[in-house]
C-alpha positions in Angstrom: -0.1 0.0 0.1 1.1 3.6 -0.8 0.9 6.5 1.2 0.0 9.5 -0.9 0.1 12.8 0.6 -2.4 14.2 -2.0 -5.0 11.8 -0.3 -4.3 13.0 3.1 -5.1 16.7 2.0 -8.2 15.5 0.4 -9.4 14.0 3.7 -12.5 15.4 5.5 -15.2 14.3 7.8 -18.1 13.1 5.9 -21.9 13.5 6.9 -24.4 11.0 5.9 -28.3 10.6 6.8 -30.0 7.5 7.8 -31.0 5.4 4.8 -28.8 7.2 2.6 -26.5 4.9 0.6 -22.9 6.1 0.5 -19.7 4.5 -1.1 -17.7 3.0 1.9 -14.3 3.7 0.6 -14.3 6.7 -1.7 -10.7 7.0 -3.1 -11.1 10.7 -3.0 -11.6 10.5 0.8 -9.8 7.5 2.3 -6.6 8.1 4.2 -4.0 5.2 3.5 -1.7 5.0 6.6 1.4 2.8 7.0 3.1 2.3 10.6 5.8 -0.1 11.7 3.2 -2.2 13.3 0.3 -2.1 10.9 -1.4 -0.3 8.1 -5.0 0.8 7.6 -7.4 2.6 5.3 -9.7 5.1 7.3 -11.7 8.2 7.3 -14.2 10.2 9.5 -17.8 9.7 9.1 -20.7 11.9 10.9 -24.0 10.1 11.2 -26.9 12.4 11.3 -29.6 10.3 13.3 -31.7 13.0 14.0 -31.6 16.8 13.6 -30.3 17.4 17.1 -28.1 13.9 17.1 -25.3 13.4 15.1 -22.9 10.1 16.0 -19.1 10.4 14.6 -17.5 7.3 13.5 -14.3 6.0 12.4 -14.5 3.6 9.4 -11.4 1.5 9.4 -10.0 -1.5 7.4 -6.7 -2.5 9.3 -4.6 -5.4 9.4 -6.1 -8.5 10.6 -2.9 -10.1 11.9 -2.5 -7.2 14.2 -5.8 -8.3 15.7 -6.7 -11.0 18.2 -7.8 -13.5 15.4 -6.9 -14.7 12.3 -8.4 -17.9 11.7 -10.5 -18.7 8.7 -13.5 -19.6 10.6 -13.7 -16.0 12.1 -14.1 -14.2 8.7 -16.6 -13.9 5.7 -14.7 -12.8 2.4 -17.0 -10.8 0.3 -14.3 -10.5 -2.3 -13.4 -14.3 -2.1 -12.1 -16.8 -2.3 -15.3 -18.0 -0.5 -14.0 -21.4 0.8 -10.8 -19.3 2.3 -13.0 -18.0 4.9 -16.4 -19.2 6.6 -19.2 -20.3 4.5 -22.7 -19.7 5.8 -25.0 -22.4 5.4 -28.9 -23.0 6.9 -27.1 -24.9 9.7 -26.0 -21.5 11.1 -29.6 -20.2 11.9 -30.2 -22.6 14.4 -28.4 -22.9 17.7 -27.9 -26.6 17.9 -27.3 -27.1 14.1 -24.6 -24.4 14.3 -22.9 -26.0 17.3 -22.9 -29.3 15.4 -21.5 -27.6 12.3 -18.7 -25.8 14.1 -17.5 -28.9 16.0 -17.7 -31.3 12.6 -15.7 -28.5 11.1 -13.5 -27.5 13.9 -10.1 -28.7 12.3 -10.6 -26.6 9.1 -12.2 -23.6 10.7 -9.0 -23.4 13.0 -6.7 -22.9 10.0 -4.9 -19.4 9.5 -6.6 -17.1 7.1 -4.5 -16.5 4.0 -3.5 -12.7 4.5 -2.0 -12.4 1.2 -5.5 -12.2 -0.3 -7.4 -10.6 2.5 -5.3 -8.8 4.9 -7.9 -6.2 6.3 -10.8 -6.3 8.5 -13.5 -3.7 8.5 -14.7 -2.0 11.8 -16.7 1.3 12.6 -16.0 2.5 16.1 -15.7 6.1 17.8 -13.8 7.6 20.6 -15.3 7.6 24.1 -14.1 11.1 25.0 -15.0 12.6 21.7 -18.7 11.3 22.4 -18.6 12.8 26.1 -17.3 16.1 24.9 -20.5 16.1 22.7 -22.7 15.0 25.5 -23.9 11.6 24.1 -22.6 9.5 26.9 -21.8 10.5 30.5 -19.4 9.1 33.2 -20.4 6.5 35.6 -17.6 5.6 38.1 -14.4 4.5 36.0 -16.5 4.2 32.9 -19.1 5.7 30.5 -22.8 5.1 29.9 -25.4 6.1 27.4 -28.7 7.6 29.0 -31.4 5.0 28.5 -33.4 6.6 25.9 -30.3 7.1 23.6 -29.0 3.7 24.2 -32.6 2.2 23.1 -32.2 4.0 19.9 -28.5 2.8 19.4 -29.2 -0.6 20.0 -31.6 -0.3 16.6 -28.9 0.9 14.6 -27.6 -1.2 11.8 -25.2 -0.8 9.1 -25.9 -2.6 5.9 -23.2 -3.3 3.3 -23.4 -4.2 -0.5 -20.5 -5.9 -1.9 -19.7 -7.9 -5.0 -20.1 -11.1 -2.6 -23.4 -10.1 -1.3 -25.1 -8.0 1.2 -24.1 -7.7 5.2 -25.3 -6.2 8.0 -24.0 -5.7 11.5 -25.6 -4.5 14.8 -23.7 -2.5 17.4 -21.5 -4.6 19.6 -23.2 -4.9 23.2 -19.7 -5.2 24.7 -18.8 -1.3 23.5 -22.1 -0.1 25.0 -20.7 -0.9 28.3 -17.8 1.5 27.7 -20.0 4.4 26.4 -18.9 3.6 22.7 -20.6 2.2 19.5 -18.9 -0.3 17.4 -19.8 -2.4 14.3 -17.1 -5.3 13.5 -19.4 -8.6 13.3 -21.3 -9.0 10.2 -24.2 -11.5 8.9 -26.0 -11.9 5.7 -28.4 -9.1 5.3 -31.0 -11.2 3.9 -31.4 -13.8 6.4 -30.3 -11.9 9.8 -28.0 -12.7 12.7 -26.5 -16.1 13.0 -27.7 -18.3 15.7 -26.1 -17.5 19.1 -26.2 -17.8 22.9 -26.0 -14.2 24.0 -25.2 -15.4 27.6 -22.3 -17.6 26.8 -19.2 -15.7 25.2 -17.2 -18.8 24.9 -19.6 -19.7 21.8 -19.5 -17.9 18.6 -21.5 -14.6 18.2 -24.3 -13.3 15.8 -21.7 -12.0 13.2 -18.2 -12.7 12.0 -15.3 -10.7 11.0 -15.1 -9.1 7.3 -12.1 -9.8 5.7 -11.0 -7.4 2.8 -8.3 -6.9 0.3 -6.0 -4.3 0.5 -7.0 -2.9 -3.0 -8.7 0.5 -2.9 -10.2 -0.3 -6.3 -11.9 -3.3 -4.8 -12.8 -1.6 -1.4 -14.6 1.1 -3.7 -17.1 -1.4 -4.7 -18.7 -1.3 -1.4 -21.8 0.7 -0.7 -23.3 1.3 2.7 -26.1 2.8 4.4 -27.2 3.2 8.1 -30.8 2.2 9.1 -32.9 1.8 12.3 -34.4 -1.6 12.9 -38.3 -1.7 13.7 -37.3 -2.4 17.3 -34.5 -4.0 19.1 -35.3 -7.3 20.0 -33.9 -10.9 20.5 -34.6 -12.9 17.1 -35.5 -16.3 16.8 -32.0 -17.3 16.4 -30.9 -16.1 19.8 -31.5 -17.6 23.2 
């Protein structure tokens, strides 16, 4: 990946509205940064949820190998090869059949992801202190939390991506709510909803998987996105 000063000069905060479709990685806007330990494509995004409620995000595609996991069973690969990552089947939408599938394919899914083809993983997050300065969260002891009414709204927030390999959706990670932040980092098929999961057992796979991406800006520019609000935040049929 190259580090082009002109791209850095073009970088600016982008504002989008709920329901508005936008190019997730606009080559004229994305900042490509290379560090000794990792590389990433990123930019700032401001989501206009309501007239008086704007939520800032950092949109990032960063090196997988610098994250916690890099097993093929942990990632969906919208640009392929599909079999290099996790392949979702009807078994994944029932808690018992998903457990059976993961046990049956355990050895294969534990193999390392081929980072030469898909070295990046996608996530959206924000800075807890920035949210605090904007009055979106409040301090609680050594941590931060969202006001109840705002939290109810944030739980309904979804990001939907259209890629050459299909459409994917993510809901905010519950773990980040506990620290006064909002993050999208686990994806599932937009047409079928979250994967079957036990929300009370953190040792089991969750409702979504990481999204592995190539470090090719021309390919990343093919991804389109939009934020939406779910009808109501609830546990689906696939969750227990």
